[in-house]
C-alpha positions in Angstrom: 30.6 101.4 26.8 30.2 99.4 30.0 26.4 99.3 29.6 26.6 98.1 26.0 29.0 95.3 26.9 26.9 94.3 29.9 23.8 94.0 27.7 25.7 92.0 25.1 26.9 89.7 27.8 23.4 89.3 29.3 21.7 88.4 26.0 24.3 85.6 25.4 24.2 86.5 21.7 27.1 84.1 20.8 25.3 81.3 22.7 22.2 82.0 20.7 24.2 82.1 17.5 25.8 78.7 18.3 22.5 77.1 19.1 21.0 78.4 15.9 24.0 77.0 14.0 23.6 73.6 15.6 19.9 73.5 15.0 20.4 74.5 11.3 23.0 71.7 11.0 20.6 69.1 12.3 17.7 70.2 10.1 19.6 71.1 7.0 18.7 67.8 5.1 15.2 67.8 6.4 13.8 71.3 5.7 13.3 72.8 2.3 15.6 75.1 0.3 13.7 78.2 1.2 13.9 77.4 4.9 17.6 76.8 4.6 18.0 80.3 3.0 15.9 81.9 5.7 18.0 80.3 8.4 21.2 81.5 6.7 19.8 85.1 6.4 18.7 85.0 9.9 22.2 84.0 11.1 23.7 86.7 8.9 21.4 89.4 10.4 22.2 88.2 13.9 25.9 88.2 13.2 25.6 91.7 11.8 23.8 92.9 14.9 26.5 91.4 17.1 29.2 93.0 14.9 27.4 96.3 15.1 27.4 96.2 18.9 31.1 95.2 18.9 32.0 98.1 16.6 30.1 100.4 19.0 32.1 99.0 21.9 35.3 99.4 19.8 34.5 103.0 19.1 33.9 103.8 22.8 37.0 102.0 23.8 39.1 103.9 21.2 37.6 107.2 22.4 38.5 106.4 26.0 42.1 105.9 25.0 42.7 109.4 23.7 44.4 110.4 20.5 47.2 107.8 20.7 45.6 105.0 22.6 44.9 101.9 20.6 46.4 103.2 17.4 48.8 100.4 17.0 46.0 97.7 17.4 43.8 99.5 15.0 46.6 99.7 12.4 47.7 96.1 12.7 44.3 94.4 13.0 41.4 96.5 12.1 42.7 98.3 9.1 44.0 95.1 7.3 40.6 93.5 7.9 38.8 96.5 6.5 41.1 96.4 3.6 39.4 93.3 2.4 36.5 95.6 1.2 34.3 94.5 4.0 31.8 97.1 4.9 29.1 96.8 7.4 26.1 99.1 7.4 25.2 100.6 10.6 22.0 99.1 12.0 18.9 101.0 11.3 17.5 100.3 14.8 18.7 101.2 18.2 20.6 98.9 20.4 17.7 98.3 22.7 15.5 97.4 19.7 18.2 95.0 18.5 18.5 93.3 21.8 14.7 93.0 22.0 14.6 91.4 18.6 17.3 89.0 19.6 15.4 88.0 22.7 12.3 87.5 20.6 14.3 85.4 18.2 15.7 83.3 21.1 12.2 82.8 22.5 10.9 81.7 19.1 13.7 79.3 18.7 12.9 77.9 22.1 9.3 77.5 21.2 10.3 75.9 17.9 12.5 73.4 19.8 9.7 72.6 22.2 7.3 72.0 19.4 9.9 69.9 17.6 10.6 67.8 20.7 6.8 67.4 21.3 6.4 66.5 17.7 9.2 64.0 17.9 7.7 62.5 21.0 4.3 62.3 19.4 5.9 60.6 16.3 7.7 58.2 18.5 4.5 57.4 20.3 2.7 56.9 17.0 5.6 54.6 15.8 5.3 52.6 19.0 1.6 52.2 18.5 2.1 51.3 14.9 4.7 48.6 15.9 2.2 47.2 18.5 -0.5 47.2 15.8 1.7 45.4 13.4 2.6 42.8 16.1 -1.1 42.3 16.8 -1.8 41.9 13.1 1.0 39.3 12.8 -0.5 37.4 15.7 -3.9 37.5 14.1 -2.4 36.2 10.8 -0.6 33.4 12.7 -3.9 32.5 14.3 -5.6 32.5 10.9 -2.9 30.3 9.4 -3.2 27.9 12.4 -7.0 27.9 12.0 -6.6 27.1 8.3 -4.2 24.3 9.0 -6.6 22.9 11.6 -9.4 23.1 9.0 -7.3 21.2 6.5 -6.4 18.5 9.1 -10.1 18.2 9.9 -10.9 17.8 6.2 -8.1 15.2 5.8 -9.4 13.3 8.8 -12.9 13.4 7.5 -11.7 12.0 4.1 -9.6 9.3 5.8 -12.6 8.3 8.0 -14.8 8.1 4.9 -12.2 5.9 3.1 -11.9 3.7 6.2 -15.7 3.4 6.3 -15.7 2.3 2.7 -12.9 -0.2 3.3 -14.9 -1.6 6.3 -18.0 -2.0 4.1 -15.9 -3.8 1.5 -14.3 -6.0 4.1 -17.8 -6.8 5.6 -19.0 -7.7 2.2 -16.1 -10.0 1.7 -16.6 -11.6 5.1 -20.3 -12.1 4.3 -19.3 -13.8 1.0 -16.8 -16.0 2.9 -19.4 -16.8 5.5 -21.9 -17.9 2.8 -19.2 -20.1 1.3 -18.5 -21.6 4.7 -22.2 -22.2 5.2 -22.3 -24.0 1.9 -19.3 -26.1 2.8 -20.9 -27.1 6.2 -24.1 -27.9 4.3 -22.2 -30.2 2.0 -20.4 -31.8 4.9 -23.8 -32.3 6.6 -25.0 -34.0 3.4 -21.9 -36.2 3.4 -22.7 -37.4 7.0 -25.6 -39.4 5.5 -23.0 -41.7 3.9 -21.0 -42.1 7.1 -23.2 -45.1 8.3 -22.5 -46.9 5.1 -18.8 -46.3 5.4 -18.8 -47.4 9.0 -20.5 -50.6 8.1 -18.0 -51.2 5.3 -15.1 -50.6 7.7 -16.5 -53.0 10.3 -16.9 -55.6 7.7 -13.4 -55.0 6.5 -12.1 -55.3 10.1 -13.9 -58.5 10.7 -12.7 -59.9 7.4 -9.1 -59.0 8.2 -9.4 -60.5 11.7 -10.7 -63.8 10.2 -7.9 -63.7 7.5 -5.3 -63.1 10.2 -6.5 -66.1 12.3 -6.5 -68.3 9.2 -2.9 -67.2 8.2 -1.7 -68.0 11.7 -3.3 -71.4 11.6 -1.7 -71.9 8.2 1.7 -71.1 9.7 1.3 -73.5 12.6 -0.2 -76.4 10.7 1.0 -78.2 7.7 0.3 -76.8 4.3 -3.3 -77.4 3.4 -5.7 -75.7 1.1 -7.3 -72.9 2.9 -11.1 -72.8 3.2 -12.8 -70.4 0.9 -14.2 -67.3 2.7 -17.1 -65.2 1.6 -18.6 -62.0 2.8 -22.0 -60.7 2.2 -20.8 -57.3 1.4 -18.1 -58.2 -1.1 -17.7 -60.7 -4.0 -16.1 -64.1 -3.6 -12.3 -63.7 -3.3 -9.4 -66.0 -4.2 -7.8 -68.3 -1.5 -4.7 -66.0 -1.2 -5.9 -62.4 -1.4 -3.4 -59.7 -2.0 -2.9 -56.6 0.1 -4.7 -54.5 -2.4 -7.8 -56.8 -2.2 -7.6 -56.8 1.6 -7.5 -53.0 2.0 -9.8 -52.2 -0.9 -12.8 -51.0 1.2 -10.7 -48.9 3.6 -8.7 -47.3 0.8 -12.0 -46.6 -1.0 -13.4 -44.8 2.1 -10.2 -42.9 2.7 -9.8 -41.7 -0.9 -13.5 -40.6 -1.1 -12.9 -38.6 2.1 -9.7 -37.1 0.7 -11.5 -36.0 -2.4 -14.2 -34.4 -0.3 -11.5 -32.5 1.7 -10.0 -31.3 -1.6 -13.3 -29.8 -2.5 -13.8 -28.2 0.9 -10.3 -26.9 1.6 -7.8 -27.0 -1.3 -10.4 -25.8 -3.8 -11.3 -22.7 -1.8 -7.6 -21.9 -1.2 -6.9 -22.1 -4.9 -10.0 -20.0 -5.6 -8.9 -17.3 -3.2 -5.4 -17.3 -4.8 -6.8 -17.0 -8.3 -9.1 -14.2 -7.3 -6.1 -12.0 -6.7 -5.4 -12.0 -10.5 -8.9 -12.7 -12.0 -11.9 -10.7 -11.0 -14.4 -13.0 -12.7 -15.5 -15.7 -10.2 -17.0 -17.8 -12.9 -13.7 -18.0 -14.8 -11.9 -18.9 -11.6 -14.3 -21.8 -10.9 -14.0 -23.0 -14.6 -10.2 -23.0 -14.2 -10.4 -25.1 -11.0 -12.9 -27.5 -12.6 -10.8 -28.0 -15.7 -7.7 -28.5 -13.6 -9.4 -31.3 -11.6 -10.7 -33.0 -14.8 -7.3 -32.8 -16.5 -5.6 -34.1 -13.4 -7.8 -37.2 -13.4 -7.1 -37.7 -17.2 -3.4 -37.4 -16.7 -3.3 -39.6 -13.6 -5.3 -42.3 -15.4 -2.9 -42.3 -18.3 0.1 -42.3 -15.9 -1.4 -45.3 -14.0 -1.8 -47.3 -17.2 1.8 -46.6 -18.2 3.0 -47.3 -14.7 1.1 -50.6 -14.6 2.5 -51.7 -18.0 6.1 -51.0 -16.8 5.5 -52.9 -13.5 4.0 -55.9 -15.3 7.0 -55.9 -17.7 9.4 -55.8 -14.7 7.5 -58.5 -12.7 6.8 -61.0 -15.5 10.3 -62.7 -15.6 10.3 -63.4 -11.9 6.6 -63.8 -11.1 5.7 -67.1 -9.3 2.7 -67.3 -7.0 -0.9 -68.2 -6.6 -2.2 -64.7 -7.6 -2.2 -63.5 -11.2 0.3 -61.2 -12.7 -2.4 -58.5 -12.9 -3.1 -58.8 -9.1 0.6 -58.8 -8.3 1.1 -55.6 -10.4 -1.8 -53.8 -8.6 -0.5 -55.0 -5.3 2.9 -53.6 -6.0 1.5 -50.3 -7.1 -0.6 -50.1 -3.9 2.5 -50.8 -1.8 4.7 -48.2 -3.7 2.4 -45.3 -4.5 5.3 -43.0 -3.7 7.0 -44.1 -7.0 4.4 -42.2 -8.9 6.0 -39.3 -10.8 3.5 -36.7 -9.8 5.6 -33.7 -11.1 5.4 -35.0 -14.6 1.7 -35.2 -14.3 1.5 -31.6 -13.0 3.5 -30.4 -16.0 1.2 -32.3 -18.4 -1.9 -30.8 -16.7 -0.5 -27.3 -16.9 0.4 -27.8 -20.6 -3.1 -29.0 -21.3 -4.7 -26.1 -19.6 -2.5 -23.6 -21.5 -4.1 -24.7 -24.8 -7.6 -25.1 -23.5 -9.8 -22.5 -25.3 -12.5 -22.4 -22.6 -10.4 -20.6 -20.0 -8.3 -17.5 -19.9 -5.5 -16.4 -17.6 -3.5 -13.1 -17.2 -0.2 -13.2 -19.1 1.9 -12.1 -16.2 1.1 -15.2 -14.0 1.1 -18.9 -14.5 -1.2 -21.9 -13.8 1.7 -23.1 -11.5 -0.2 -21.0 -8.8 -2.6 -23.9 -8.3 0.0 -26.6 -8.6 -0.7 -27.7 -5.0 -4.4 -28.5 -5.9 -3.2 -30.3 -9.1 -0.7 -32.3 -7.2 -3.1 -33.6 -4.6 -5.8 -34.3 -7.2 -3.3 -36.3 -9.3 -2.3 -38.4 -6.3 -5.9 -39.1 -5.3 -6.9 -39.9 -8.9 -3.8 -42.2 -9.3 -4.7 -44.1 -6.1 -8.4 -44.4 -7.1 -7.3 -46.4 -10.1 -6.0 -49.2 -7.8 -9.5 -49.8 -6.4 -11.7 -52.6 -7.6 -13.7 -51.2 -9.3 -11.8 -48.0 -9.9 -13.3 -44.5 -9.3 -13.6 -42.0 -12.0 -15.2 -38.6 -12.7 -18.6 -38.3 -14.5 -18.7 -36.8 -17.9 -19.7 -33.1 -17.8 -20.1 -30.4 -20.4 -21.4 -26.8 -20.4 -25.0 -26.5 -21.6 -26.1 -30.0 -20.7 -29.3 -30.9 -18.9 -29.0 -30.6 -15.2 -29.0 -34.0 -13.4 -30.0 -33.9 -9.8 -28.7 -37.4 -9.2 -25.1 -36.4 -10.1 -24.9 -32.7 -9.2 -26.2 -30.2 -6.8 -26.8 -26.5 -7.6 -24.5 -23.8 -6.3 -25.9 -21.2 -4.0 -25.9 -18.5 -6.7 -27.8 -20.6 -9.3 -31.2 -20.1 -10.7 -33.0 -23.1 -9.2 -35.6 -23.1 -12.0 -33.1 -23.2 -14.8 -32.9 -26.6 -16.6 -29.5 -26.3 -18.2 -26.0 -26.1 -16.7 -24.1 -22.9 -17.4 -20.8 -24.4 -16.1 -19.5 -26.9 -13.6 -17.8 -26.0 -10.3 -16.8 -29.6 -9.2 -17.2 -32.9 -11.0 -19.2 -35.9 -9.7 -17.3 -39.0 -8.6 -18.6 -42.3 -10.1 -18.1 -46.0 -9.3 -19.3 -47.6 -12.4 -22.8 -46.3 -13.0 -23.3 -45.3 -9.4 -22.7 -41.9 -7.9 -20.3 -41.9 -5.0 -20.1 -38.1 -4.4 -22.2 -35.5 -6.1 -20.6 -32.6 -8.0 -21.6 -28.9 -8.1 -22.9 -27.0 -11.1 -24.2 -23.4 -11.8 -27.5 -23.2 -13.6 -28.7 -20.0 -15.2 -31.2 -19.0 -17.8 -30.0 -17.6 -21.1 -26.9 -19.6 -21.5 -24.4 -18.1 -24.1 -23.7 -20.8 -26.6 -20.7 -19.0 -28.2 -17.2 -20.2 -27.4 -14.9 -18.2 -25.3 -12.6 -16.2 -27.5 -10.5 -14.6 -24.7 -7.5 -16.7 -25.5 -7.7 -16.4 -29.3 -4.9 -13.8 -29.4 -2.5 -16.5 -28.1 -4.2 -19.9 -28.2 -1.0 -21.8 -27.3 1.1 -20.2 -24.7 4.2 -21.7 -23.2 4.0 -21.8 -19.4 6.9 -24.2 -18.9 9.3 -23.8 -16.1 12.7 -22.3 -16.6 15.6 -24.7 -17.3 17.0 -24.4 -13.8 13.6 -25.0 -12.2 13.0 -27.9 -14.5 16.3 -29.5 -13.5 15.5 -29.0 -9.9 12.1 -30.7 -10.2 13.6 -33.6 -12.2 16.2 -34.1 -9.5 13.5 -34.5 -6.8 11.5 -37.0 -8.8 11.3 -40.5 -7.4 12.7 -43.5 -9.2 10.5 -44.4 -12.2 9.5 -48.1 -12.7 11.5 -48.3 -15.9 14.7 -48.4 -13.8 13.3 -51.0 -11.3 15.1 -54.3 -11.1 14.0 -57.6 -9.6 15.9 -56.9 -6.4 14.0 -53.7 -5.9 10.7 -55.5 -6.4 
């Protein structure tokens, strides 16, 4: 009995049974159904083996107690347990064989655990390598995305550079066109220098005449009243004994007004042209609009001058007493009070006339008020030119007429062999039958003789100012001659 108990203790059967139970509990949800049943049967066999050895020990211990030893324990514990119909077959192998099997089973379990641990470590190592590979793949993808973004940025920069290059080309073309226009302006100014000597001579004659007139007036103030000697100049017709201010300053005003009209052509015309080009792409139509604006400004200013002169004569006639005629007094008054000219009314009349002109077209979203600055200055110059003796006026011009080199010069983009005028850019200034300043015209071959129908959809278009703006302009107008009194004159 002692040997059997010692062998049972040395084999640690219960420890092996506990280890197997724990191992089965860990792998229960991992292994298959057959493997679970095999584990269970194995544990039952091991438990039966241990129970067989315990019953053998129980038998030896009861035999050592004699006939009455251990009877009470067997009755109170063993017999009730056996009453539960539990029966255990005696093992078919010997105790030594059973222990050997148990040792083999323990060794197999140990090997299985070692293999499982090595497999787990290998799987963990593989998972670690898989994680590192995934991280490398993510880094490669990030690099690919970054490279794609850099490629897109490079494409965008290339497209932007291409657009900037095209913009620079367009800007250079515009600068070249402006340079050509400036060169043409300088050429015209150079041509106008040929007339400077004549103007200088006229100014010198005017200064000498004024000096002589001043000395005569001073002598007239000192001495007793006596008829003044008649003066004559080789460069001007014979004047009256008491010339008015308008007659005295006729030559200087003539030169100043011609110079001012030349500046309008060189400066204000180009500014108006650049302003209109923002809304009208056709350069020919822009030049036609400016030409018609200048012509209409002269017509309106001439009509305003005649009406102004009639009102001045009517106001001066009751109180006029003097050696000069009423006509000379009226002209002299107008020369002294040019600021009384209602230029805003003339601007409105010019714009109304341009609105119904069938030769030009204009975008409906804008107004001819854009070039009101050019119209205003042209009206003032034209109004002042009517006070000269003789007055200055524009030469008659029409599209399709025969080109006249004495009155006009060709534009830089003209066909210099074409005999007919396609359209005029600037009118010629006339003094009687003589040309004071040449105009500019465009000559081309194959002139279209049909009329412009671009404004046929709306031949009469109202471009008047709003009521508030109209009131504002009227409030700034100067006092008209109709309200003049003798005290103001």
